[in-house]
C-alpha positions in Angstrom: 67.8 40.4 40.4 65.5 37.8 41.8 66.7 35.0 44.1 65.0 31.6 44.1 63.7 30.6 47.5 63.1 26.8 47.4 66.6 25.6 46.4 67.1 23.0 49.1 66.3 19.9 47.0 68.5 20.7 44.0 71.7 19.4 45.6 70.0 16.2 46.6 68.9 15.6 43.0 72.4 16.3 41.7 73.9 14.0 44.4 71.5 11.2 43.4 72.4 11.5 39.7 76.2 11.4 40.5 75.7 8.4 42.9 73.8 6.5 40.2 76.4 7.4 37.6 79.2 6.1 39.9 77.2 2.9 40.7 76.6 2.0 37.0 80.2 2.8 36.1 81.4 0.5 38.8 79.1 -2.3 37.6 80.2 -1.8 34.0 83.9 -1.9 35.0 83.4 -5.1 37.2 81.5 -6.8 34.3 84.4 -6.1 31.9 86.9 -7.7 34.4 84.8 -10.7 35.1 86.0 -13.9 33.4 83.1 -16.1 32.7 83.7 -19.9 32.2 83.2 -21.0 28.6 80.5 -23.5 27.9 81.5 -27.2 27.2 80.1 -27.0 23.7 82.2 -24.0 22.8 85.2 -25.7 24.3 84.8 -28.8 22.2 84.2 -26.8 19.0 87.2 -24.6 19.8 89.4 -27.7 20.2 88.1 -29.2 17.0 88.9 -26.0 15.0 92.3 -25.9 16.6 93.1 -29.5 15.6 91.9 -29.1 12.0 93.9 -25.9 11.6 97.0 -27.6 13.0 96.7 -30.5 10.6 96.0 -28.2 7.7 98.9 -26.0 8.4 101.4 -28.8 8.9 100.1 -30.5 5.7 100.3 -27.3 3.7 104.0 -27.0 4.7 104.7 -30.7 3.8 105.8 -31.5 7.3 102.9 -33.7 8.3 103.4 -36.4 5.7 107.1 -36.4 6.4 106.5 -37.0 10.1 103.7 -39.6 9.6 105.3 -41.7 7.0 108.8 -41.8 8.6 108.4 -43.7 11.9 111.7 -42.5 13.2 110.4 -39.0 13.3 107.2 -39.7 15.4 109.0 -38.2 18.4 109.6 -35.0 16.5 105.9 -35.0 15.5 104.9 -35.2 19.2 107.3 -32.4 19.9 106.0 -30.3 17.0 102.4 -30.7 18.3 103.5 -29.7 21.8 104.9 -26.5 20.4 101.8 -25.7 18.3 99.2 -26.3 20.9 98.8 -24.3 24.1 100.4 -25.7 27.2 97.0 -26.6 28.7 95.9 -28.7 25.7 96.6 -32.4 25.9 96.6 -34.5 22.8 96.7 -38.2 21.8 97.4 -38.9 18.1 96.6 -42.3 16.7 97.7 -43.3 13.1 95.9 -46.0 11.1 96.5 -47.4 7.7 93.3 -47.6 5.6 93.8 -51.3 4.9 94.3 -52.3 8.6 92.0 -50.1 10.7 91.9 -52.7 13.5 95.2 -51.7 15.1 97.0 -48.4 15.0 100.4 -48.2 13.4 101.8 -46.4 16.4 100.3 -48.7 19.1 103.8 -49.3 20.5 104.9 -45.7 20.2 102.1 -43.4 21.4 102.2 -39.8 20.2 100.7 -38.2 23.3 101.0 -35.3 25.6 99.3 -35.9 29.0 98.5 -38.9 30.9 96.1 -41.5 29.4 93.7 -41.0 32.4 93.2 -37.4 31.3 91.4 -38.5 28.1 89.2 -41.1 29.9 88.2 -38.8 32.8 87.4 -35.8 30.7 83.8 -35.0 29.7 84.8 -32.7 26.9 87.2 -34.6 24.6 87.4 -33.4 21.0 88.2 -35.8 18.3 89.6 -34.7 14.9 90.2 -37.0 11.9 92.5 -36.2 9.0 93.4 -38.4 6.0 96.8 -38.3 4.3 96.7 -39.8 0.8 100.4 -40.6 0.7 103.9 -39.2 0.5 105.2 -37.9 -2.8 104.1 -40.3 -5.6 103.4 -43.2 -3.3 99.7 -43.9 -2.6 99.4 -45.2 0.9 96.5 -43.5 2.7 96.7 -43.1 6.5 94.1 -41.9 8.9 95.1 -39.6 11.7 92.8 -39.4 14.7 93.7 -36.7 17.2 92.0 -36.4 20.6 92.2 -33.1 22.3 91.5 -32.2 26.0 91.9 -28.9 27.7 93.5 -29.5 31.1 
């Protein structure tokens, strides 16, 4: 049986390999836990998609036209939007008739969650438009403009 004589450096090589493995594992783990801020462009497109999907879902269920064409239920529409959106998403819904686009129908009853200053001070406000043709057999188109801001 022959014994190797120059074995002093082998443990240093193994120690270096283990240390580098631990170092890269720690970097990978820290990278997975890091929360990177999302870009403003992604934020706006995310809010627009969210607004379109909410309008589409409420319209598919027939709830949206009932809320929009019945002015006594605008408070319930604001409450439904508060439930659907995340708590850090502020909204301002404006309803227009196609014939009178100068003034909103709900100018005296704002459908809003969040202070008006939030919408003017924000750099990333998403705006979503949606058109309702009417309710049941009545043709009375209305334009809904929803502004969304993440707070």
